[in-house]
C-alpha positions as CSV (number, residue, x, y, z in Angstrom):
1,X,188.8,-48.7,117.1
2,X,191.9,-47.1,115.4
3,X,191.8,-43.7,113.7
4,X,194.2,-42.8,111.0
5,X,194.6,-39.5,109.2
6,X,195.9,-39.5,105.7
7,X,196.8,-36.4,103.6
8,X,196.4,-36.8,99.9
9,X,197.4,-33.7,97.9
10,X,194.8,-31.2,99.0
11,X,192.5,-33.8,100.6
12,X,192.4,-35.0,104.2
13,X,190.9,-38.3,105.0
14,X,190.0,-39.7,108.5
15,X,189.5,-43.4,108.7
16,X,188.1,-45.5,111.5
17,X,188.9,-49.2,111.5
18,X,187.2,-51.9,113.6
19,X,189.4,-54.5,112.2
20,X,191.6,-54.9,109.1
21,X,188.6,-55.8,107.0
22,X,186.1,-53.1,108.3
23,X,187.2,-49.5,107.8
24,X,185.2,-46.3,107.1
25,X,186.9,-43.2,105.7
26,X,185.6,-39.7,105.4
27,X,187.5,-37.3,103.1
28,X,187.4,-33.6,102.7
29,X,189.0,-32.1,99.6
30,X,189.8,-28.4,98.9
31,X,189.7,-27.6,95.2
32,X,192.0,-25.0,93.9
33,X,192.2,-23.1,90.6
34,X,195.1,-21.1,89.3
35,X,194.2,-17.6,88.2
36,X,192.5,-16.8,84.9
37,X,192.5,-13.2,83.5
38,X,190.2,-11.7,80.9
39,X,190.5,-8.2,79.6
40,X,187.9,-6.8,77.2
41,X,189.8,-5.8,74.1
42,X,193.5,-5.9,73.2
43,X,193.3,-2.2,72.1
44,X,191.4,0.4,74.1
45,X,190.9,4.0,73.1
46,X,190.4,6.9,75.4
47,X,189.1,10.4,74.8
48,X,191.5,13.1,76.1
49,X,190.1,14.8,79.2
50,X,187.5,12.0,79.9
51,X,187.9,9.1,82.3
52,X,189.0,5.8,80.9
53,X,187.8,2.5,82.4
54,X,189.8,-0.7,82.0
55,X,188.1,-3.9,83.2
56,X,189.9,-7.1,84.2
57,X,187.8,-10.1,85.0
58,X,189.8,-12.4,87.3
59,X,188.8,-15.9,88.5
60,X,190.6,-18.4,90.7
61,X,190.4,-20.3,94.0
62,X,191.5,-19.0,96.4
63,X,190.6,-15.5,95.1
64,X,193.7,-14.1,93.3
65,X,195.3,-10.8,94.2
66,X,194.8,-8.4,91.3
67,X,197.0,-5.5,90.2
68,X,197.4,-3.2,87.2
69,X,200.8,-2.4,85.9
70,X,201.0,1.0,84.1
71,X,203.0,2.0,81.0
72,X,205.3,4.0,83.4
73,X,206.2,0.7,85.2
74,X,204.3,1.6,88.4
75,X,201.4,-0.4,89.6
76,X,198.3,-0.3,91.7
77,X,200.2,-2.3,94.4
78,X,203.1,0.0,94.8
79,X,201.0,3.2,94.5
80,X,203.2,4.6,91.6
81,X,200.3,4.6,89.2
82,X,197.5,7.0,88.3
83,X,193.9,6.1,88.7
84,X,191.2,4.6,91.0
85,X,191.4,0.9,91.4
86,X,188.7,-1.4,92.7
87,X,190.4,-4.6,94.0
88,X,187.0,-6.5,94.2
89,X,186.1,-5.9,90.5
90,X,189.5,-5.5,89.0
91,X,188.4,-2.2,87.4
92,X,190.8,0.7,86.9
93,X,189.6,4.2,86.1
94,X,192.2,6.6,84.7
95,X,191.0,10.1,84.7
96,X,191.3,12.6,83.4
97,X,192.8,10.7,80.5
98,X,195.9,12.5,79.2
99,X,198.4,11.9,76.3
100,X,201.0,10.6,78.8
101,X,198.5,7.8,79.8
102,X,199.0,6.1,76.4
103,X,200.7,2.8,76.4
104,X,200.4,-0.8,77.5
105,X,198.4,-1.6,80.7
106,X,198.8,-5.1,82.1
107,X,196.4,-6.8,84.5
108,X,198.1,-9.3,86.7
109,X,196.5,-11.9,88.9
110,X,198.2,-14.3,91.4
111,X,197.5,-16.8,94.0
112,X,199.6,-19.6,95.4
113,X,198.8,-21.7,92.3
114,X,200.0,-19.4,89.6
115,X,200.6,-15.9,88.2
116,X,199.0,-14.7,84.9
117,X,198.6,-11.4,83.1
118,X,196.9,-10.0,80.1
119,X,197.6,-6.6,78.4
120,X,195.7,-3.9,76.5
121,X,197.2,-1.1,74.4
122,X,195.7,2.2,75.4
123,X,195.7,4.9,72.7
124,X,193.9,8.2,72.1
125,X,190.6,7.9,70.2
126,X,191.1,8.6,66.5
127,X,194.9,8.0,66.6
128,X,196.6,4.7,66.1
129,X,199.3,3.9,68.6
130,X,203.0,4.1,67.5
């Protein structure tokens, strides 16, 4: 009985052949999904002095790495941003919310199958961003 291993994309098959006309193959496939990002609202308003919560729902397989990029250019990865970040939920809490926290916040997700981001404009409640 001859055993042959064949790799097909992200699948591995092991075949056992008794003769040329009688083979049995067992395949195991790993399914992968590039990241998908969903932020609730393209514009978010914060109340000065309160905490502001930004949510980023991220999906993908394997689980993507998530980070928020701040208006200042810093991020939750490099530690140059303000706030508390939960890597499991993708939630960023900025508090207390100050006028210098206004700007575009971008949630980024990446795994070996892709990188994607979505942004939200953060402004002060009652004032339209310039």
